[in-house]
N, C-alpha and C positions, 0 to 999 in steps of 0.2 A: 661222643658230645653227650653228658647225664646231663640230665634237667632236674634240676631241684625245685619245689614247690614249696613255698613256706622254708627258704631257705631258711630264713632267721631265726626262726622258732628252734627252740631245746632239741626236736628231734633232728629237720631239717640242717640245723649250722654243725650236726656230729656228722651225719649223713656228706653233708659239704668236705667238710675238713676231710675226712675219712678219705674220701676218691681223689680229692686233690695231691693231699698227700702218699696217695700209692702211683701220682704222676697221671691221673686223666684230668681232660677237658670238662670244665662242671658251670653249665648255667645257671647260675642261681637266681629264682624267681622270685622276689618281693616285692612290698605294695609302696614302698617310696624309699628314694635315695640314701635317706639316713639308718634305713635297716642293714642296704647292701655296703656300710660303709668298711667293715671286718671282714667281708666279706670277697671283696676286691680287694684289701689289702693279700690273704691269703690266693691271690689268682684265679676267683672266678667271673666268667663274665656276668656283668649286673643285667638282668629283665624287671622292668617296672608293668606288673599286668594285676589289671581286675578281674578276679576270678568268677563277675556276674556279666562279666565283658567279652562274649564268642570272636570278636578278632584278636581282642586281648591275649586272650589263653592260645589260641591260632597259631601269634607269633610266637610265643614264648618255647613251642614245642616242633619249631620251624627247625627241622635239621635231626633232629633228634635222634641218637639209637636207643636209647632208653628215659623213664622218664620216672620220676619216683613224685606221684601224685597225694592231697590228702583233700580230707573237707573240713573246713575248719570251722568250730563254733563262734557265729559273730557274737561278739560280747554289745551288751545292751540294746541286741533287736529284737523288738519287739513279739516277732514272729520267724526268730530264727529255724523251727521246721522248715518253712516254706523258705527260706533263703537258701537253707543248705540243701534242700530239693534242686534249687535252680542251678548253684554252682555244680551240681552232681550233672544234672542235662547239660550245662555249659564243657564240662571236661569231659564227656562223653563223647558228644558231637564232635569235637576238635578233635580227640583222639581215634574217632570213629573213621575220618576226613584223611589224618595222616598218622598211621598208627606206624609208631615206632616197633625197635624188636623188641623192646620188652618194656613192662607196663609195671611198677611195686605200687600199692594203694596202700598206705597205711589204715590200718582199720582196728578194729576192736574184739574183745573175747565177747562172744554173743551176737556177732554180729551175722551167725546161720538162723539165729530167728526172725519169724516175719510176722509178729505181732508183740504189744505190751511192754518192750524194751526202753521205752522213751527214746532220749535220745541218740540210743546204740542203733533203735532201728535205721537210722539215715544212715548208717555204714553197712547194713545191709542192703540199703538200695544202690549205695555206692560199688560193692562188690559185683551185685545183678548186673547194672547197667554196665559194670566195663569188661562181665565178662562176654558180653554180644559186643563188643565193641572193637576187642584188640584180642590179638589170638593167643600175646603170652604177656599173664596175669597172673602174678604172685601176690596174694591177700597177706599183707603183716598183719595178723591178729595182736594187739598188745592189752595186758591186762590194766587194770587203773597204776596210772602212773606216781610214783610217792609224792614228788611235786607237787600233786595237786592236794594236799598236806599243810602246802604254805596258806592258803585260805582261811584257815579257820587255825593255824598255832598262834597270831596275833591274839584272839580270842583267850585263848588258851593259858598265855602269860599274862592275860592280866585277870583272868576271874579262878587260872586251878584248874578250869575243866575244860577236859577237851571234847568238843561237840562232835557227836556221828551219829551219821545216817545208816552206818552197817549196826546190826543186830541181830541176834546179840553182839553185843560187845566183845563176849567168846568167840564169837564166830569167825574161824580163821578165811583169809582170803588172797589170792593172788596178787603181786603189785608188782611192778618193774620203773626203773629208774629209765630216763626219757633218753640219757646217755645210751643206754645199753640197748634203745631199740636203731636206732639212729646208727650203732654199730654194725648191727646186724642188718638194717636195711641195704647199707651199705655194700657188706657182704653178699647177699644176696643179689643184688642187683650188678657185680662182678661175676657170677658164677655163671659160669660157661658149661657145665655139664647140665643143668636142666634141659630138661626137655619142651615142645611146646607144650600150649594147653595152660589148665589154670593150678595154682599151686597154692595152698593155704598152708604157711607157718605163723604157731604162738608163739608167743615169747613172755615168760614170766621172771620173777628178778628169783635169785637161789634160795628162800626158803618164803610159806606163807604166814603172814601175821594175824592180830587181830586188834581192833582198837583197841583194849588193855594195853597188846605191848607197843602198841604207839606211842602209846600215853606212858606208859615206863620210861621208852624211849628218851620221851622230850624230858621226864625229872631228872633223869640220869645228864643230858646233855644240857638243860639252864641249869641245872643243883635248887633247885626247886619243888615242892609235893603239886603233881598236876594229876586230878583222876580223868577216867574218860565216863564222857556221859552221851548214853541213848537221847539224843532228842528226840520228844513224843513224836508217834505219825501225825497228830493233829497242830502241832506246832510246825509241822515242814515249811509248811507256804508261807508262814510269815519269817518263818529261819529265812530260806530263798529271797524271800522278795528286800530282806531289810539287806540283805548282800548286794543288791542290782540287781539280782534277774524278775525281768516281765511275767505275767502268770502264765505265759507260754511255756517260756524257757521252764520256772520251775517246775510246772508240770509234768516237764521231759525229763527232769531230773527225778522227781518222784515216779514215777514209773520205772524207770529203773532202779533203783535202790528198793523198791518194791518186788522186782522180780527178784534182783540181787540174791535180796535178802531172804526169797523161796526158793534156793537154790539153784537156779536155771540157768548166771551165767559163769561159764567155767570153759575151759578147752573144748570143746566141740568133739565127742568120742569117735574113735577110728578113722578121723581126718587129719592129713594132712600130714606135719612134724612140730615136734616140741622143743623149742629151745630156752635157757636158762640165761638170761642176765649175771653177770659177777658182783654189781655194785650193792652194797649193804643199805638199808635204807636209814643206817645210823649216818652212814657218808654222807647220804642226800640231805638230811635232816641238819650235820653240821654245816654244809652249804646254804643253808637256808634259814638258819637261826638267826645269826646278825640283822640281817633285814626284816625277817620278823618281828624280835626282839626292838627295832627301831619304832616301828610302826605300832608296837603295845604300848610303848611308853610316849 
């Protein structure tokens, strides 16, 4: 039995579908019944769980051979860092008490760093705690998800300027499609050749891009001229708060991008394995554009 937490998300649902297509039993862990409808149709067992509730998480992993775990960033939470640490504590305790054969943690580039990385510091905590909780751990560190650009594409379509916190706009950085992360996660869960211990696998897309490339791709796809706009550092807090983030959440994002722009967040050299997805950003952009255009209009 493969247990997939966050199975209704962009990564989790691809992992669940891949495992089901390979003929394996999958328990899809979701927050509410509506999130489980599609997963149930593909033959998954549906379990509702609150990641802050120890009994709920413990029930979800009962009888699991392997577990795919995540630490979701809570939307609209006034103190997301504290909430994520609580989720990590609950998951680690449950897995320590009833360890499956294999745990795969969805993590981030930069998770090896122990300070100054903002939201990514929580994924450092996730990896560290799971390393002491289970014998066989795979940390799947993903680059920035291509789908994250959906948050600012409506603004770009409305103003002809693509706001970016990546400075300078010519600096290339790794991205990856969420579906490629989900496919690799399923592959790693099925890998019977791995030994015991801790394994680190990093994944990014087929090529690195810069904000100028993203703006160019959006211009081509939307058939309008859009330029990349480096949001000045002093405007970051107000921009993030206008986007609905609380003060604490905004600061976690600010810390992350400052560290990213300083060149400290990348594949950890000499550690683990490097994989590359096959999905190009233009493919992901084409799938996001209709919804973004509807919001912009």
